[in-house]
NULO-106603 format. One line per 3 residues: number of its first residue (from 1); for each residue x, y, z of C-alpha. Coordinates in Angstrom, 3 decimals. Layout:
NUM = X/Y/Z; ...
end
This chain:
1 = 36.977/-11.888/-30.358; 36.578/-15.663/-30.231; 40.334/-16.125/-29.658
4 = 40.285/-13.613/-26.814; 37.264/-15.290/-25.214; 38.931/-18.687/-25.494
7 = 42.116/-17.306/-23.896; 40.201/-15.741/-21.010; 38.379/-19.023/-20.380
10 = 41.573/-21.079/-20.533; 43.736/-18.713/-18.459; 42.519/-19.864/-15.001
13 = 42.939/-23.505/-16.057; 46.493/-22.781/-17.196; 47.293/-21.265/-13.794
16 = 46.070/-24.354/-11.962; 47.954/-26.579/-14.390; 51.163/-24.601/-13.840
19 = 50.874/-24.938/-10.077; 50.311/-28.685/-10.376; 53.333/-29.142/-12.681
22 = 55.568/-27.056/-10.407; 54.450/-29.065/-7.404; 55.200/-32.389/-9.127
25 = 58.642/-31.180/-10.241; 59.379/-29.999/-6.708; 58.520/-33.423/-5.273
28 = 60.616/-35.183/-7.932; 63.559/-32.870/-7.258; 63.405/-33.479/-3.527
31 = 63.442/-37.257/-3.873; 65.728/-37.707/-6.903; 68.366/-35.052/-6.219
34 = 68.775/-35.794/-2.521; 67.594/-32.332/-1.493; 69.549/-30.308/-4.027
37 = 68.945/-26.961/-2.356; 69.325/-24.661/-5.430; 66.742/-26.654/-7.391
40 = 64.401/-26.940/-4.442; 64.624/-23.185/-3.820; 64.023/-22.408/-7.508
43 = 60.973/-24.682/-7.837; 59.607/-23.524/-4.488; 59.842/-19.951/-5.730
46 = 58.043/-20.848/-8.971; 55.318/-22.663/-7.033; 54.860/-19.777/-4.600
49 = 54.729/-17.198/-7.377; 52.101/-19.220/-9.255; 50.023/-19.660/-6.111
52 = 50.227/-15.956/-5.250; 49.272/-15.053/-8.821; 46.239/-17.334/-8.703
55 = 45.124/-15.973/-5.340; 45.485/-12.461/-6.708; 43.415/-13.379/-9.750
58 = 40.693/-14.850/-7.543; 40.634/-11.707/-5.390; 40.412/-9.522/-8.501
61 = 37.609/-11.684/-9.893; 35.680/-11.421/-6.624; 36.063/-7.626/-6.724
64 = 34.761/-7.570/-10.289; 31.811/-9.753/-9.324; 30.960/-7.423/-6.437
67 = 31.000/-4.473/-8.833; 28.774/-6.350/-11.268; 26.323/-7.213/-8.476
70 = 26.179/-3.575/-7.374; 25.627/-2.431/-10.949; 22.838/-4.967/-11.430
73 = 21.236/-3.865/-8.163; 21.270/-0.271/-9.367; 19.760/-1.214/-12.739
76 = 17.170/-3.430/-11.087; 16.076/-1.211/-8.195; 17.204/2.403/-8.601
79 = 17.532/3.283/-12.284; 14.772/5.673/-13.351; 14.747/4.464/-16.960
82 = 12.479/1.583/-17.922; 14.548/-1.368/-19.144; 13.276/-4.600/-20.649
85 = 15.223/-7.344/-22.385; 13.287/-9.187/-25.077; 14.584/-12.447/-26.554
88 = 14.431/-13.258/-30.256; 11.120/-15.084/-29.755; 9.495/-11.943/-28.336
91 = 9.492/-12.945/-24.662; 10.553/-10.673/-21.803; 13.554/-12.254/-20.065
94 = 14.662/-9.334/-17.896; 12.969/-6.214/-16.575; 13.762/-3.683/-13.891
97 = 11.611/-2.160/-11.194; 10.680/0.849/-13.314; 9.251/-1.474/-15.952
100 = 7.182/-3.314/-13.332; 6.099/-0.010/-11.797; 4.813/1.174/-15.173
103 = 2.847/-2.029/-15.697; 1.820/-2.313/-12.059; 2.631/-6.026/-12.377
106 = 4.637/-8.537/-10.373; 7.569/-10.505/-11.697; 5.413/-13.611/-12.020
109 = 3.076/-11.841/-14.427; 5.941/-10.729/-16.715; 8.732/-13.312/-16.717
112 = 8.820/-15.381/-19.880; 5.652/-13.915/-21.387; 5.313/-12.384/-24.845
115 = 5.890/-8.622/-24.783; 2.760/-8.011/-26.867; 0.654/-9.872/-24.288
118 = 2.128/-7.850/-21.429; 1.799/-4.324/-22.814; -1.239/-4.824/-25.076
121 = -1.606/-4.512/-28.839; -1.875/-0.701/-28.888; 1.457/-0.125/-27.139
124 = 3.121/-3.024/-28.919; 2.107/-1.575/-32.273; 4.085/1.563/-31.472
127 = 7.312/-0.153/-30.392; 7.178/-3.032/-32.847; 9.198/-1.330/-35.608
130 = 11.998/-0.378/-33.233; 12.081/-3.821/-31.639; 12.159/-5.621/-34.988
133 = 14.949/-3.319/-36.147; 17.023/-4.186/-33.069; 16.355/-7.914/-33.485
136 = 17.608/-7.543/-37.057; 20.884/-6.194/-35.655; 20.361/-2.437/-36.062
139 = 20.651/0.140/-33.297; 17.598/2.395/-33.319; 16.519/5.358/-31.242
142 = 13.376/7.466/-31.257; 12.190/10.615/-29.533; 8.540/10.995/-28.660
145 = 6.609/13.916/-27.266; 3.773/13.353/-24.817; 1.231/16.070/-24.218
148 = -1.572/16.022/-21.697; -3.614/18.701/-19.905; -1.155/18.583/-16.997
151 = 2.220/18.015/-18.618; 4.400/17.788/-21.688; 7.209/15.258/-21.739
154 = 9.967/14.379/-24.176; 10.742/10.660/-24.093; 13.757/8.987/-25.640
157 = 13.682/5.275/-26.514; 16.729/3.210/-27.410; 16.482/-0.208/-29.081
160 = 19.792/-2.000/-28.606; 20.536/-5.376/-30.280; 22.227/-8.109/-28.243
163 = 24.402/-10.676/-30.017; 26.100/-13.857/-28.798; 29.783/-14.685/-29.313
166 = 29.092/-15.893/-32.842; 27.556/-12.558/-33.808; 23.978/-13.849/-34.044
169 = 21.374/-11.501/-32.556; 19.583/-13.309/-29.721; 17.622/-10.444/-28.209
172 = 17.242/-6.706/-27.743; 17.168/-4.174/-24.932; 14.475/-1.510/-24.816
175 = 15.573/1.495/-22.754; 13.327/4.521/-22.346; 14.073/7.669/-20.395
178 = 12.393/10.994/-19.747; 14.718/13.631/-21.202; 12.483/16.544/-20.238
181 = 13.362/18.850/-17.361; 11.190/17.302/-14.659; 10.835/20.427/-12.562
184 = 9.365/22.353/-15.514; 6.951/19.832/-16.941; 5.772/17.065/-14.651
187 = 5.501/16.293/-10.995; 7.986/13.668/-9.733; 6.664/10.178/-9.268
190 = 4.286/10.219/-12.233; 4.487/7.560/-14.914; 2.957/8.178/-18.304
193 = 2.391/6.686/-21.709; 3.160/9.018/-24.590; 2.054/9.127/-28.226
196 = 4.654/7.976/-30.702; 6.391/10.303/-33.128; 8.237/8.129/-35.629
199 = 11.647/9.290/-36.890; 11.722/11.281/-40.083; 11.409/9.081/-43.107
202 = 9.957/6.072/-41.299; 6.264/5.200/-41.648; 4.197/5.184/-38.503
205 = 2.104/2.059/-37.925; -1.591/2.588/-38.462; -3.834/2.443/-35.421
208 = -7.181/0.628/-35.533; -10.191/2.826/-36.080; -11.730/3.935/-32.828
211 = -8.661/3.084/-30.772; -7.154/5.556/-28.301; -4.077/7.557/-29.322
214 = -0.995/5.362/-29.826; 1.208/5.053/-26.796; 4.863/4.306/-26.188
217 = 6.485/2.656/-23.252; 7.583/5.334/-20.803; 8.608/5.591/-17.218
220 = 9.656/8.482/-15.041; 11.500/7.966/-11.767; 9.255/5.939/-9.458
223 = 8.388/7.490/-6.141; 7.189/6.066/-2.882; 3.484/5.179/-2.986
226 = 1.380/8.245/-2.396; -1.728/8.316/-0.288; -5.105/8.618/-1.952
229 = -5.802/12.091/-3.258; -2.187/13.267/-3.582; -1.375/15.093/-6.867
232 = 1.271/12.587/-7.983; -1.195/9.703/-7.718; -3.928/11.661/-9.464
235 = -1.688/12.599/-12.379; -0.473/9.019/-12.707; -3.959/7.530/-12.778
238 = -5.446/10.143/-15.078; -2.679/10.056/-17.677; -2.445/6.282/-17.686
241 = -6.182/5.745/-18.026; -6.491/8.388/-20.738; -3.802/6.788/-22.865
244 = -4.624/3.118/-22.257; -8.401/3.306/-22.235; -9.570/6.717/-23.340
247 = -11.678/6.937/-20.145; -12.229/10.279/-18.438; -13.713/8.909/-15.208
250 = -11.979/5.588/-14.710; -13.805/4.497/-11.550; -17.286/5.091/-12.949
253 = -16.392/3.558/-16.318; -15.009/0.376/-14.782; -17.980/0.080/-12.429
256 = -20.327/0.436/-15.414; -18.405/-2.269/-17.265; -18.939/-4.610/-14.322
259 = -22.643/-3.801/-14.007; -23.224/-4.221/-17.755; -21.248/-7.475/-18.096
262 = -18.768/-5.962/-20.541; -16.039/-8.299/-19.348; -15.388/-11.693/-20.892
265 = -13.321/-14.764/-20.075; -10.573/-16.607/-21.834; -8.746/-19.682/-20.604
268 = -5.485/-21.584/-20.896; -5.339/-25.349/-20.492; -3.282/-26.977/-17.739
271 = -2.673/-30.545/-18.891; -1.516/-33.706/-17.084; 2.130/-34.623/-17.641
274 = 3.228/-37.472/-15.370; 1.726/-40.953/-15.918; 0.405/-41.046/-12.347
277 = -1.312/-37.641/-12.672; -5.116/-37.470/-12.667; -6.584/-37.311/-16.154
280 = -8.716/-34.299/-15.302; -8.143/-31.290/-17.560; -7.735/-27.917/-15.863
283 = -8.273/-24.426/-17.260; -6.899/-21.186/-15.864; -9.470/-18.426/-16.335
286 = -8.256/-15.190/-17.971; -10.140/-11.897/-17.634; -10.517/-9.483/-20.563
289 = -12.555/-6.319/-21.175; -14.450/-5.827/-24.422; -13.615/-2.641/-26.282
292 = -15.063/-1.137/-29.430; -15.103/-3.186/-32.653; -14.887/-6.497/-30.757
295 = -11.285/-5.918/-29.616; -10.217/-6.975/-26.126; -8.368/-4.864/-23.579
298 = -5.550/-6.775/-21.794; -5.613/-6.906/-17.981; -2.485/-4.758/-17.774
301 = -4.644/-1.822/-18.907; -7.565/-2.067/-16.481; -6.262/-3.971/-13.438
304 = -4.178/-1.010/-12.178; -7.332/1.095/-12.387; -9.323/-1.520/-10.487
307 = -6.600/-1.618/-7.836; -6.570/2.159/-7.543; -10.343/2.280/-6.966
310 = -10.491/-0.782/-4.689; -12.375/-2.931/-7.205; -10.145/-6.018/-7.447
313 = -12.393/-8.144/-5.139; -15.382/-7.108/-7.301; -13.591/-8.337/-10.432
316 = -12.745/-11.629/-8.710; -16.405/-12.061/-7.765; -17.428/-11.423/-11.363
319 = -15.018/-14.115/-12.596; -16.510/-16.647/-10.167; -20.048/-15.787/-11.193
322 = -19.318/-15.856/-14.950; -17.346/-19.109/-14.730; -20.075/-20.963/-12.834
325 = -22.772/-19.599/-15.135; -20.851/-20.927/-18.147; -20.186/-24.335/-16.536
328 = -23.835/-24.779/-15.521; -24.980/-24.316/-19.143; -23.513/-27.684/-20.261
331 = -23.319/-30.817/-18.053; -20.152/-32.015/-19.852; -18.266/-28.959/-18.607
334 = -18.432/-30.292/-15.052; -15.634/-32.766/-15.788; -12.894/-30.107/-15.736
337 = -11.289/-28.035/-13.002; -11.411/-24.231/-13.365; -8.604/-22.187/-11.794
340 = -9.229/-18.565/-10.801; -6.520/-16.105/-9.799; -7.394/-13.907/-6.836
343 = -5.830/-10.544/-6.007; -4.152/-9.704/-2.707; -7.071/-7.550/-1.423
346 = -9.431/-10.490/-1.999; -7.535/-12.541/0.582; -8.666/-10.068/3.250
349 = -12.236/-9.860/1.908; -14.135/-11.938/4.469; -17.263/-12.041/2.303
352 = -15.574/-13.575/-0.734; -15.740/-17.256/0.362; -19.411/-16.713/1.249
355 = -19.984/-15.310/-2.235; -18.358/-18.410/-3.764; -20.521/-20.747/-1.668
358 = -23.677/-18.802/-2.603; -22.869/-18.915/-6.338; -22.197/-22.664/-6.170
361 = -25.559/-23.183/-4.495; -27.340/-20.954/-7.026; -26.036/-22.985/-9.963
364 = -26.252/-26.363/-8.226; -22.540/-27.078/-8.706; -19.966/-28.690/-6.379
367 = -17.080/-26.649/-5.016; -14.615/-29.208/-6.371; -14.991/-27.573/-9.815
370 = -13.117/-24.475/-8.648; -9.498/-23.943/-7.684; -8.342/-20.536/-6.451
373 = -4.755/-19.470/-7.131; -2.939/-17.215/-4.643; 0.499/-15.698/-5.189
376 = 3.202/-16.637/-2.711; 4.171/-12.956/-2.355; 0.591/-12.077/-1.376
379 = 0.482/-14.914/1.137; 3.763/-13.801/2.717; 2.361/-10.291/3.097
382 = -1.013/-11.476/4.471; -0.335/-14.776/6.242; -3.357/-14.731/8.576
385 = -5.744/-13.557/5.867; -4.415/-16.219/3.483; -4.806/-19.026/6.032
388 = -8.375/-17.921/6.806; -9.137/-17.582/3.079; -7.873/-21.083/2.181
391 = -9.671/-22.701/5.136; -12.988/-21.020/4.255; -12.793/-22.118/0.613
394 = -11.930/-25.664/1.665; -15.137/-25.733/3.707; -17.000/-24.849/0.500
397 = -15.350/-27.824/-1.238; -13.005/-25.712/-3.386; -9.337/-26.325/-3.967
400 = -6.431/-23.860/-3.827; -3.030/-23.374/-5.472; 0.062/-21.609/-4.136
403 = 1.677/-19.863/-7.123; 5.356/-18.947/-7.521; 6.415/-21.805/-5.254
406 = 10.107/-22.571/-4.741; 11.578/-19.129/-5.235; 13.057/-19.054/-1.730
409 = 13.192/-21.020/1.513; 10.056/-19.332/2.858; 8.019/-21.247/0.292
412 = 8.393/-24.465/2.274; 7.624/-22.821/5.623; 4.258/-21.664/4.279
415 = 3.094/-25.263/3.777; 2.890/-25.900/7.520; -0.167/-23.698/8.025
418 = -1.540/-23.389/4.501; -3.453/-26.508/3.355; -3.280/-25.800/-0.381
421 = -3.895/-28.611/-2.873; -1.488/-27.584/-5.664; 1.975/-26.049/-5.833
424 = 2.550/-24.014/-8.989; 6.314/-24.025/-9.438; 7.971/-20.642/-9.953
427 = 8.273/-19.895/-13.673; 11.930/-18.871/-13.461; 12.780/-22.386/-12.297
430 = 10.919/-23.953/-15.220; 12.559/-21.632/-17.760; 15.997/-22.620/-16.462
433 = 15.558/-26.404/-16.461; 17.234/-26.958/-19.825; 20.054/-24.490/-19.097
436 = 21.443/-25.176/-15.626; 21.554/-27.793/-12.894; 20.586/-25.426/-10.061
439 = 16.992/-25.150/-11.275; 16.881/-28.896/-11.825; 17.943/-29.447/-8.201
442 = 15.214/-27.041/-7.079; 12.655/-28.967/-9.132; 13.673/-32.260/-7.530
445 = 13.338/-30.757/-4.050; 9.888/-29.361/-4.835; 8.579/-32.653/-6.196
448 = 9.888/-34.530/-3.144; 8.158/-32.096/-0.801; 4.953/-32.268/-2.833
451 = 4.867/-36.056/-2.701; 5.660/-36.087/1.028; 2.835/-33.646/1.760
454 = 0.420/-35.209/-0.773; 0.138/-32.157/-3.001; 0.029/-31.960/-6.786
457 = 2.537/-29.879/-8.759; 1.992/-27.560/-11.735; 4.779/-26.197/-13.934
460 = 4.116/-22.866/-15.646; 5.998/-21.184/-18.520; 6.471/-24.532/-20.277
463 = 7.698/-23.708/-23.768; 9.099/-26.819/-25.440; 9.190/-30.605/-25.547
466 = 12.584/-30.755/-23.839; 11.111/-29.100/-20.746; 8.076/-31.384/-20.833
469 = 10.376/-34.425/-20.915; 12.218/-33.195/-17.805; 8.938/-32.550/-15.998
472 = 7.638/-36.005/-16.869; 10.899/-37.638/-15.756; 10.714/-35.998/-12.329
475 = 7.034/-36.607/-11.723; 5.547/-33.114/-12.122; 1.788/-33.578/-12.397
478 = 0.654/-30.741/-14.687; 2.136/-28.345/-17.226; 0.980/-24.931/-18.442
481 = 2.467/-22.638/-21.059; 2.633/-21.808/-24.747; 4.472/-25.084/-25.379
484 = 1.402/-26.938/-24.102; -1.617/-24.816/-25.017; -2.191/-21.174/-25.907
487 = -4.939/-19.030/-24.372; -8.300/-19.180/-26.152; -11.685/-17.474/-25.648
490 = -13.896/-19.421/-23.268; -16.572/-19.845/-25.959; -14.092/-21.861/-28.043
493 = -14.280/-24.690/-25.505; -17.014/-27.321/-26.064
end
């Protein structure tokens, strides 16, 4: 296999080399043989044949690339099965639309993160054995049956190891499909989580006492968003909330959790990198929901419910209130900057900046302690709301960050009318810095623009010292990621 790969890599070079040699011989023949026509005709024929062969190879390669692009588009956008690629270190490096639809999460919330942090411990516990088997080099497949009051589904999961040219396993694909007859068992457009049925002879992982039934990753063909009250939407919400949370009335339960302060905060440090960066430490606030026995529910479980019931602005308000209450308890905590992610509906919530200003006044704190992070995709979808939102928070003394910056050319156009203070560089760019020059060129462009517009830069998904060295060399101000600091409960901070 290595010999074949080496031949395929060297073949285009050999073609170019052959053309060059034939061209040199043709020139030599013309000048040294005084236009010996037979030799000139022979070498011209060789040169033409080589050139035609190379052009044909290039055309064939372009056709193959077009087919690959079309296949990738189908896998990414149209394939009903959920597909995720997990590297050997447990991080999700590729995922298709069905996977994002199941999680109700954007690319930025998935790329480069640990799979267990994305899907939650309950789901991860059910797929862990299959994933570890694939990472050990073994193909594994499982069939699970999901039963609910409205449907019964048979789900097939394939764990496929991925090896490099040396034979070392560097990752695994998780592919799950619904193998039930859809017209007999479930309405199209619903996505569910099903209980795991381990293969015969293999032990099933034990679930914590008091936890909801174990669930497996599952996705049925995504449908166009349904309006409120349609059966597909109702089935999706009810089955998802039952499996992930055990709640029967999701809206009332989540509202009660807000009223009773059942949520809690974690944080992840954002640390200075470049020598000229301010020494101020920053923390990104992370929202969690307390479950039974002191366990924490990840946001991927309850945020889709909050979105469905229009409660995302309420959660953002709670985070502001809880953060300021915690900061006000200790004067030393006023030295840091606290970053709060806001959802897309919050951008259009005209009362949110007023709520922030009122909470700051209640606790006697300056607005400069808070920085609100907005996703570039949300800003592009709500340009006027985003501009009004940023301007109102600036009046309250708060700062703002544009997240996912640099993904496309529209990123730079947004800066004209959006006076944000920080640019959080798109995580895909940061992950690629040590692997290709394209992402390095993008980084250089972003830092130049940031300096020219007097904005600070933040790199997310920073995983190792090599990436930190590149960031420091090119003047990136802050870094965030598991290679810098892991998330911790807020009470662990001094």
